[in-house]
GUFIVO-765449 format. One record per residue (C-alpha): y, x, z. Coordinates in steps of 0.001 Angstrom, whole numbers. Each point is the difference from the previous one (the first is absolute). Example, Ala and Ser with C-alpha at 12.3 -4.5 7.8 and 13.67 -1.06 7.14 Angstrom:
NODE        yy        xx        zz
NODE     -4500     12300      7800
NODE      3440      1370      -660
This chain:
NODE        yy        xx        zz
NODE     34453     -6444     15523
NODE     -2485     -1054      3251
NODE     -3754      1732       831
NODE     -1679     -2899     -1301
NODE      2005      -261     -3241
NODE      -605      3744      -533
NODE     -3670      -262       236
NODE      -474     -3390     -2240
NODE      1874      2140     -2247
NODE     -1993      3050      -223
NODE     -3289     -2665       218
NODE       986     -1921     -3087
NODE       887      3678     -1449
NODE     -3576       630       424
NODE     -1350     -2766     -1474
NODE      2677       435     -2843
NODE     -1818      3370     -1264
NODE     -3011      -527       774
NODE       371     -3068     -1916
NODE      2230      1876     -3376
NODE     -2780      2894      -639
NODE      -125        66     -3408
NODE     -3657       211     -1579
NODE      1199      1970     -2818
NODE      1363      3152      -171
NODE      1998      -822     -2481
NODE      2327     -1777      2737
NODE       242      2566      2474
NODE      3897        33      -225
NODE      2136      -391      3469
NODE       996     -3465     -2341
NODE     -2828     -1075      1715
NODE      1153      -731      3140
NODE      2851     -2072     -1693
NODE     -3038     -2415      -797
NODE      -540     -3455      1883
NODE     -3580      -399      1411
NODE      -137     -3829      -390
NODE     -2653      -565      2685
NODE      1763      1967      2481
NODE      2654     -3384      1119
NODE     -3541     -1968       156
NODE     -1324      2796      2063
NODE      2619       -67      2182
NODE       577     -3628       242
NODE     -3697      -243       507
NODE      -149      2564      3203
NODE      2529     -1740      1600
NODE     -1837     -3195      -207
NODE     -2879      1114      1449
NODE      2045      1552      3331
NODE     -2602      1293      2803
NODE     -1803     -3508      -249
NODE     -4415       990      -218
NODE      -905      1450     -3359
NODE      2885      1916      -746
NODE     -1771      3231      1000
NODE     -2386     -1015     -2879
NODE      2439     -1180     -2436
NODE      1788      3600       130
NODE     -3303      2013       -55
NODE      -584     -2069     -3274
NODE      3056       465     -1163
NODE       498      3542       964
NODE     -3512       647     -1518
NODE       614     -2055     -3853
NODE      3131      1811      -546
NODE     -1113      3768      1102
NODE     -3035      -750     -2415
NODE      2420     -1719     -2680
NODE      1876      3633       987
NODE     -3129      1986      -381
NODE      -584     -1441     -3982
NODE      3648       973      -875
NODE      -210      3151       477
NODE     -4314       325     -1538
NODE      2638     -1912     -3211
NODE      2315      3125       274
NODE     -3170      2429       145
NODE     -2304     -1380     -2411
NODE      2957      -171     -2754
NODE      1472      3001       753
NODE     -4028      1705      -331
NODE     -1573     -2589     -2774
NODE      2636     -1879     -1721
NODE      -989     -3626      1793
NODE       127     -1875      3750
NODE     -2440       190      2577
NODE     -3398     -2502      -254
NODE     -1443      -798      3339
NODE     -2970      -881     -1446
NODE      -767      3470     -1897
NODE      2083      2541      1218
NODE      -625       315      3424
NODE     -2690      2818      -834
NODE      2356      2168     -1673
NODE      1572       583      3371
NODE     -2494      3129       859
NODE       613      1102     -3334
NODE      3531       209        -3
NODE      -284      1691      3440
NODE     -1777      2408     -1644
NODE      2017       511     -3229
NODE      3062       446      2361
NODE     -2147      2670      1803
NODE       116      2065     -2477
NODE      2979      -442     -1589
NODE      1990       814      3803
NODE     -2669      1495      1706
NODE     -1831     -1728      3575
NODE      2406       865      2490
NODE      2754     -1857     -1956
NODE     -2767     -2593     -1820
NODE      -670      -680      4414
NODE      3420       -76      1027
NODE       660     -2727     -2621
NODE     -2482     -1860      1180
NODE       804       443      3405
NODE      3683     -1236      -605
NODE     -1012     -3345     -1722
NODE     -2238      -720      2421
NODE      2905       643      2449
NODE      2303     -1710     -1959
NODE     -1872     -3071      -499
NODE      -239      -106      4173
NODE      4209       809      -258
NODE       190     -3183     -2206
NODE     -2648     -2111      2182
NODE      1667       156      2906
NODE      3862      -416     -1802
NODE     -1331     -3114     -1229
NODE     -1719     -1013      2654
NODE      3311       555      2502
NODE      2444     -1396     -2426
NODE     -2612     -3422      -555
NODE       676      -169      4031
NODE      3587       759       135
NODE       940     -3066     -2143
NODE     -3200     -2210      1889
NODE      1396       518      3177
NODE      3922     -1027      -434
NODE       530     -3399        56
NODE      2483     -1284     -1740
NODE      -244     -3788       144
NODE     -1852     -2532      1762
NODE     -1082     -1910     -2982
NODE     -2314      2138      -722
NODE     -2003     -2261     -2709
NODE      2925      -500     -2203
NODE       113      3892      -717
NODE     -3832      -177      -611
NODE      1457     -2677     -2483
NODE      2600      1707     -1273
NODE     -2671      3420      -421
NODE     -2471     -2040     -2090
NODE      2324     -1602     -2406
NODE      1443      4002      -521
NODE     -3812      1462      -441
NODE      -914     -3611     -2370
NODE      3000      1049     -2351
NODE     -1027      3932       638
NODE     -3524      -932     -1704
NODE      1425     -2646     -2869
NODE      2278      2208     -1377
NODE     -2451      2776       484
NODE     -2603     -1610     -2073
NODE      2830     -1611     -2155
NODE       326      3890      -611
NODE     -3654       344     -1306
NODE      1118      3698      -506
NODE     -4656      1167      -814
NODE       963      3206       474
NODE     -1905      2797      2500
NODE      1928      3070     -1490
NODE      2892      -425      1462
NODE      1791     -2183      3006
NODE       855     -3797      -767
NODE      3617      -365       689
NODE      3137     -1700     -1119
NODE      3065      1344      -143
NODE      1335       556      3906
NODE     -3136     -1359       989
NODE     -3504      1183       799
NODE     -3301     -1668       965
NODE     -2055      1479      1698
NODE     -2411     -2923       373
NODE      -996      -272     -3460
NODE      -959      3455       425
NODE     -3064     -1079      2644
NODE      -227     -2995     -2470
NODE      -275      2236     -3259
NODE     -3106      2250      1703
NODE     -1799     -3387      1498
NODE       235     -1157     -3713
NODE     -1049      3698     -1113
NODE     -3378      -337      1971
NODE      -860     -3069      -976
NODE       430       697     -3865
NODE     -1379      3274       499
NODE     -3560     -1640      1317
NODE      -140     -2695     -3026
NODE       391      3165     -2280
NODE     -2186      1860      1696
NODE     -2774     -3324      -348
NODE       544       -78     -3441
NODE      -347      3866      -755
NODE     -3286      -316      1997
NODE     -1061     -2525     -2591
NODE      1497      2593     -3253
NODE     -1950      2882      1429
NODE     -2706     -1576         7
NODE       448     -1036     -3923
NODE     -1076      2807     -2433
NODE      -219      -225     -3224
NODE     -1763      2774      -378
NODE     -2669      -301      2719
NODE     -3477       250     -1721
NODE       929      1495     -3131
NODE     -2188      2981     -1684
NODE      1498      2562     -2069
NODE      3585       644      1014
NODE      1524      2978       -58
NODE     -2639      1396     -2866
NODE      2468      1247     -1921
NODE       822      3145      2432
NODE     -1589      2794      -413
NODE      1350      2288      2262
NODE      1297       674      3485
NODE      3088     -2119      1061
NODE      2635       654      2428
NODE      2896     -2689      1896
NODE      1961      2363      1203
NODE      3006     -1798      2492
NODE      3110      2126       605
NODE      1517      -986      3231
NODE      3266     -1346      -587
NODE       405       414     -3650
NODE      2333     -2793     -1331
NODE      2287     -1029     -2924
NODE      3287      1831      2598
NODE     -2530      2892     -1816
NODE      1238      -457     -3330
NODE      3440     -2366       652
NODE      1525      1600      3061
NODE      2705      2418      -922
NODE     -1123      2455      2918
NODE     -3567        60     -1503
NODE       103      -197     -3285
NODE       813      2927     -1151
NODE     -2518      1574      1553
NODE     -2478     -2089       -58
NODE       208     -1139     -3741
NODE       -28      4200      -893
NODE     -3239       105      2098
NODE     -1634     -2596     -1930
NODE      1574      1499     -3642
NODE     -1315      2727       514
NODE     -3525      -465      1043
NODE      -352     -2597     -2960
NODE       687      3108     -2122
NODE     -2548      1749      1441
NODE     -2630     -2822      -416
NODE       476     -1253     -2976
NODE      -324      4344      -974
NODE     -3800      -880      1191
NODE      -338     -2773     -1723
NODE       106     -2704      2943
NODE      1585     -3350      -907
NODE      2446     -1927      2717
NODE      1285     -3586       496
NODE      2699      -746      2705
NODE      1513     -3265      1208
NODE       699     -1501      3104
NODE     -1879     -1710      2425
NODE      1324     -2662      2996
NODE     -1346       559      3354
NODE      -240     -1752      2661
NODE      1666      1942      2416
NODE      2729      1827       651
NODE       752      3445      2388
NODE     -3596       137      1228
NODE     -3063     -2060       344
NODE     -1964      2401     -2549
NODE     -2882     -2143       492
NODE      1303     -2692      -887
NODE       515       944     -3785
NODE     -3386      1996       -41
NODE     -1817     -3249       714
NODE      2403     -2143     -1956
NODE     -1433      2346     -2962
NODE     -3994       106       818
NODE       204     -3597       858
NODE      1690     -1970     -3034
NODE      2165     -1848      2491
NODE      3900       -16      1067
NODE     -1069      1375      3747
NODE      3682       874      1721
NODE      -884      -687      3646
NODE     -2662      1198      2983
NODE     -1344     -3520       -36
NODE      -664      -379     -3582
NODE     -1415      3302       200
NODE     -1880      -814      2706
NODE     -1268     -3116     -2145
NODE     -1059      1943     -3042
NODE     -1989      2567      1759
NODE     -2021     -2621      1915
NODE      -336     -2522     -3351
NODE     -2819      2392     -1759
NODE      1835       197     -3174
NODE      -572      2591     -2407
NODE      2279      2573      -323
NODE       343      1938     -2640
NODE     -1790      3291      1162
NODE     -3102     -2556       976
NODE       -66     -1015     -3576
NODE        65      3752     -1578
NODE     -2993       911      2711
NODE     -1976     -3238     -1645
NODE       870      1889     -3233
NODE     -1860      3225       506
NODE      3070      1772      1731
NODE       241      1927      3172
NODE      2766     -1500      2584
NODE      2518      2141      1834
NODE      2823      -247      2046
NODE      2305      3202       643
NODE      2333     -1078      3428
NODE      1641      3829       968
NODE      1890     -3032      2079
NODE     -2974     -1129      2114
NODE      -707      1380      3061
NODE     -1325     -2880      2476
NODE     -3062     -1307      -499
NODE       545     -2935     -3349
NODE     -2714     -2930       319
NODE      1569     -2006     -2874
NODE      -928      2813     -2387
NODE     -3565     -1284        58
NODE       796     -3219     -1999
NODE      2072      1339     -2303
NODE     -2404      1368     -2308
NODE      -133      3641       464
NODE     -3530      1824       633
NODE      2537      3004       774
NODE      2657       705      2101
NODE      1913      2895      1113
NODE      2433      -103      2432
NODE      1718      2901      1195
NODE     -2315       835      2260
NODE     -2564       600     -3135
NODE      2553      2139     -2547
NODE      -501      2723      2210
NODE      3782       885       297
NODE       307      2861      2982
NODE      4155       583     -1103
NODE      2568     -1443      2249
NODE      1020     -3452      -288
NODE      3645      -646     -1610
NODE      1013     -2406      2948
NODE     -1084     -3489      -765
NODE     -2031      1047     -3491
NODE     -3256      1258       601
NODE      -470      2598     -2920
NODE      1779       839     -2960
NODE      -739     -2267     -3395
NODE     -1102      3088     -1505
NODE     -2802      1019      2543
NODE     -1259     -4185      -753
NODE      -597       483     -3104
NODE     -1626      3474        67
NODE     -2311     -1334      2569
NODE      -497     -2990     -2322
NODE     -1479      2629     -2050
NODE     -1926      1627      2716
NODE     -1406     -2864      1204
NODE      -367     -2409     -3188
NODE       107      1616     -2786
NODE     -2061      3167     -1897
NODE     -3321     -1255       -97
NODE     -1444      -617     -3831
NODE     -2197     -2231      1154
NODE      1367     -2464      1903
NODE      1243     -3628      -904
NODE      3483      -407      -910
NODE      2461       -31      2627
NODE      2095     -3076       965
NODE      3120      1214      2521
NODE      2653     -1545      1940
NODE      1932      3208       854
NODE      3164      -958      2529
NODE      1990      2813       -99
NODE      2984       584      3395
NODE      2500      2923      -898
NODE      2356     -2785      -799
NODE      -417     -1633      3059
NODE      2837      -201      3301
NODE      1141      1719      1273
NODE       233      2535     -3455
NODE       208      2716      1790
NODE     -1301      3011        96
NODE      -665       467     -4335
NODE     -2514      2118      -797
NODE       437      1806     -2908
NODE     -3106       130     -2631
NODE     -2395      3546      -166
NODE     -2473      1107     -2456
NODE     -3043     -2361        42
NODE     -2029      3130       866
NODE      1503       545      3148
NODE      -182     -2805      1471
NODE     -2882       379      2111
NODE      -549     -1413      3109
NODE      3957     -1179        86
NODE      1496      2850      2554
NODE      1618      1281     -3230
NODE      2821     -3181       756
NODE       258       838      3831
NODE      3979      2117      -552
NODE       539     -3033     -2049
NODE      -747     -2511      2747
NODE      2388      1762      2412
NODE      3090       501     -2261
NODE      2825     -1771        60
NODE      1774     -2810      2343
NODE     -1882     -1916      2520
NODE       130     -3922     -1177
NODE      1451      -412      2972
NODE      3191      1943     -1406
NODE      -275     -1320     -3875
NODE      -221     -3607      1052
NODE      3457       468      2079
NODE      1530         3     -3871
NODE     -1270     -2765     -2469
NODE      1588      3001     -2886
NODE     -2439      1743      1032
NODE     -2959     -1816       203
NODE       625     -1400     -3584
NODE       288      3811      -997
NODE     -3520       148      1725
NODE     -1202     -2542     -2171
NODE       708       712     -2710
NODE     -1394      3152       179
NODE     -3305     -1599      1764
NODE      -389     -2028     -2846
NODE       284      2842     -2671
NODE     -2538      2211      1657
NODE     -2800     -2930       196
NODE       991      -734     -3391
NODE      -674      3837     -1471
NODE     -3034       265      2457
NODE     -1563     -3423     -1887
NODE      1139       908     -3362
NODE      -929      3658       356
NODE     -3932      -873       902
NODE       273     -2637     -2359
NODE      1043      2988     -2864
NODE     -3501      2076      1888
NODE     -2361     -3061     -1155
NODE       848       356     -3553
NODE     -3540      1814     -1033
NODE     -2374     -3387       988
NODE      3036     -2525       558
NODE      -367     -2804      2257
NODE      2568     -3968      -347
NODE      2459       863      3187
NODE      1900     -2932       619
NODE      3137      1945      2308
NODE      2457     -2342      1535
NODE      2210      -678      3209
NODE     -1168     -2379      2491
NODE      3672      -644       768
NODE      3637       678       345
NODE      1723      1469      2780
NODE      1815     -1535      2529
NODE      2963     -1587     -1030
NODE      2776      2428      1023
NODE     -2027      3476     -1832
NODE     -1075     -2189     -3204
NODE      3387     -1855      -532
NODE     -1930     -2297     -1866
NODE     -1218     -3679      1202
NODE     -2226      -328     -2640
NODE     -3861      -195       657
NODE     -1027      2035     -2864
NODE     -2329      3627      -585
NODE      -291      2129     -2826
NODE     -3434        17     -1673
NODE     -1843      2612     -2143
NODE     -2936      -378     -1916
NODE     -1661      3335     -1020
NODE     -2820       851     -2069
NODE     -2200       579     -3007
NODE      1461     -1824     -3041
NODE     -2392     -2246      -764
NODE        40      -992      3585
NODE      3427      -484       571
NODE      1206     -1616     -2949
NODE     -2437     -3284       854
NODE      2946      -663      2542
NODE      2393      -452     -3033
NODE       361     -3801       535
NODE       895      1040      4134
NODE      3869       224     -1779
NODE       315      3464      1423
NODE      2003      2623     -2406
NODE     -1500      3034      -601
NODE       502      3689      2263
NODE       857        14      3569
NODE      3614     -1591      -230
NODE      -804     -3269      -309
NODE      3208     -2391     -2035
NODE      2246     -1471      2687
NODE      -236     -3359     -1653
NODE     -3957      -278       579
NODE      -713     -2517      2855
NODE     -1757       -73      2658
NODE     -3941      -659        74
NODE      -338     -1749      3358
NODE     -2264      2440      1576
NODE     -2956     -2290       763
NODE      -823      -270     -4220
NODE      -810      3235        49
NODE     -3891      -517       919
NODE      -467     -2810     -2143
NODE      2127      1850     -3062
NODE     -2356      2990       725
NODE     -3237     -1792       -55
NODE      1026     -1691     -3106
NODE      1144      2993     -1425
NODE     -2843      2461       477
NODE     -2699     -2361      -217
NODE     -1701     -1010     -3741
NODE       388     -4453     -1011
NODE     -3103      -765       674
NODE      -482      1352      3499
NODE      3466     -1759      1277
NODE      -652     -3608     -1255
NODE     -4059       371      1407
NODE      -981      -726      3218
NODE     -3418      1054      1800
């Protein structure tokens, strides 16, 4: 083989590898290299037709940039599917890059995270250089004098690819567009353009919907509640806790024991399932969906909801005479968005008084957060009833180390947890083994559930109305469950819990597996309808 032929072969191989790069983790396999990228012949013919004529530089630059961009989109798809169970949306998911880097830093440490980022940038630069070289090799090869025929052949071949691609019309963003033995890389770019266009249209429709609220201006809402109300989100608590064999034995036993204790204390309980708008992360989308009564499944919708002026459940509770609060131990930076969420008081990590060591990514144990809630917001007999959102964090990835419950009267400033915070292997060790990650997840969620229901039991003397729910399922490789369902538990005095009989939830803390999940965005209006008198629900100001 001549040196020229070898260069052409290597250049074609570079283009081939880039074009067959899969966009779904399920197709990452050696056999993927055997797939025929249908764009490859068209690209090679087009480069031959161009030769070294004027403008070739810009064509090569555009081709290199396009292939590089599509490759990044494919890799982003793989990452998003593994983490959140869906493909990457370039309009709404850009904001997740920073959050993803934070989680990665917590999981593997800052040094390895920095090395990973630098490695990714180096790989991107190497790929760009390789593509530039490959396109140059083929453009410099003078195969035939009649470049017009080559260009026409490339155009025909390209048109055939587009026609076949459109005819296939897969319409899927969570898996690569393929047919047996072939690959349509161009479709990834086309799909993302279509996705962006549809997303902008959806956001315009969402913004209009956010301004239309049937409860706006109504008085007397929530007038059937005569006590404190707490909405407690348990991080990464999903249906996997009840259905996945790795977790169900532990978590079901914890729920059963808690149910028996609560019943003995005179509390009533009902449980069901909700469909969350996210999976594997982005807890704030579930918080906003619950509070706004709108389906908020991306960052753009989240921003649109905040800007709409729509009254959340907490605005309405404040209008009804409650003190409203958000207890957010994982908020460590400024949170300006909270100003439009309806909270009178916001307690981020710095305001909760924790002086102990952090548990890696988790700022403080859930037990301390709940004790701080009591200390900061309860105990004043002359205060108005409280309506609070509590977002717990101990079951947040990377799930190491996992705290243990301590007697509530020794919690103090949290330094009692210091030895626990330093126990066990660090995340960079645990996360080398997926089985160990799952084991840590099992322990972390169980700790969170025990902390929550122990806290609920301590409130039985003057029981609030409490909703305990998961914010989302864990990432797919951890949950081993592709659904977005999360358990939800209503706990409180019998006369209030009985009002939720029409919700279709089963008695106790173990929901019936046959209970259909409600979309999480229905909860705001369901609460308003259930705990407001009919006259109040039907009147307006």
